[in-house]
C-alpha positions as CSV (number, residue, x, y, z in Angstrom):
1,X,19.1,12.6,-3.2
2,X,18.5,9.0,-4.2
3,X,15.3,7.3,-3.1
4,X,15.9,4.2,-1.1
5,X,13.6,1.2,-1.4
6,X,12.2,-0.1,1.8
7,X,11.4,-3.8,2.1
8,X,8.0,-5.3,1.3
9,X,7.3,-6.3,5.0
10,X,7.6,-2.7,6.1
11,X,5.4,-1.5,3.2
12,X,2.8,-4.2,4.3
13,X,2.9,-3.0,7.9
14,X,2.3,0.6,6.8
15,X,-0.6,-0.5,4.5
16,X,-2.2,-2.5,7.4
17,X,-1.9,0.5,9.7
18,X,-3.4,2.9,7.1
19,X,-6.3,0.5,6.4
20,X,-7.2,0.6,10.1
21,X,-10.7,-0.9,10.6
22,X,-11.6,-0.9,6.9
23,X,-11.8,-4.2,5.2
24,X,-9.3,-5.3,2.6
25,X,-12.3,-5.6,0.2
26,X,-13.4,-2.0,0.9
27,X,-9.9,-0.7,0.1
28,X,-9.5,-3.0,-2.9
29,X,-12.9,-2.0,-4.3
30,X,-12.0,1.7,-3.9
31,X,-8.7,1.5,-5.8
32,X,-9.6,-1.2,-8.3
33,X,-7.9,-4.3,-7.1
34,X,-9.0,-7.5,-5.3
35,X,-9.1,-8.0,-1.6
36,X,-6.5,-10.8,-2.2
37,X,-4.1,-8.3,-3.8
38,X,-4.5,-6.0,-0.7
39,X,-3.8,-9.0,1.5
40,X,-0.7,-9.9,-0.5
41,X,0.6,-6.3,-0.3
42,X,0.0,-6.3,3.4
43,X,1.8,-9.6,3.9
44,X,4.8,-8.4,1.9
45,X,4.2,-11.1,-0.8
46,X,3.8,-8.5,-3.5
47,X,4.7,-4.8,-4.0
48,X,2.0,-2.8,-5.8
49,X,2.6,-1.5,-9.3
50,X,3.3,2.2,-9.6
51,X,-0.3,3.0,-10.6
52,X,-1.6,1.1,-7.6
53,X,0.9,2.9,-5.3
54,X,-0.6,6.2,-6.6
55,X,-4.1,5.0,-6.0
56,X,-3.3,3.8,-2.5
57,X,-1.6,7.1,-1.6
58,X,-4.7,9.0,-2.9
59,X,-7.1,6.7,-1.0
60,X,-5.2,7.1,2.2
61,X,-4.7,10.9,1.7
62,X,-0.9,10.4,1.8
63,X,2.0,10.4,-0.7
64,X,3.7,7.5,-2.5
65,X,7.0,8.7,-1.0
66,X,5.6,8.5,2.6
67,X,4.1,5.0,2.2
68,X,6.7,3.3,0.0
69,X,10.0,5.2,0.2
70,X,10.4,7.0,3.6
71,X,12.3,5.2,6.3
């Protein structure tokens, strides 16, 4: 099975939903990026690097596949 890439807007929506009431700064501090980077991911302006994808998945108690590759 080949993994399909979902668009940056969908990834952003998922990240916003997962973040819930936490601030972008709180999430960024926890995974080692700036609040601006989190904001850009959530707006679909940037897609996180693989290492940041792993950190986000761990932080949100999820998997990289569930956040970034599952339709």
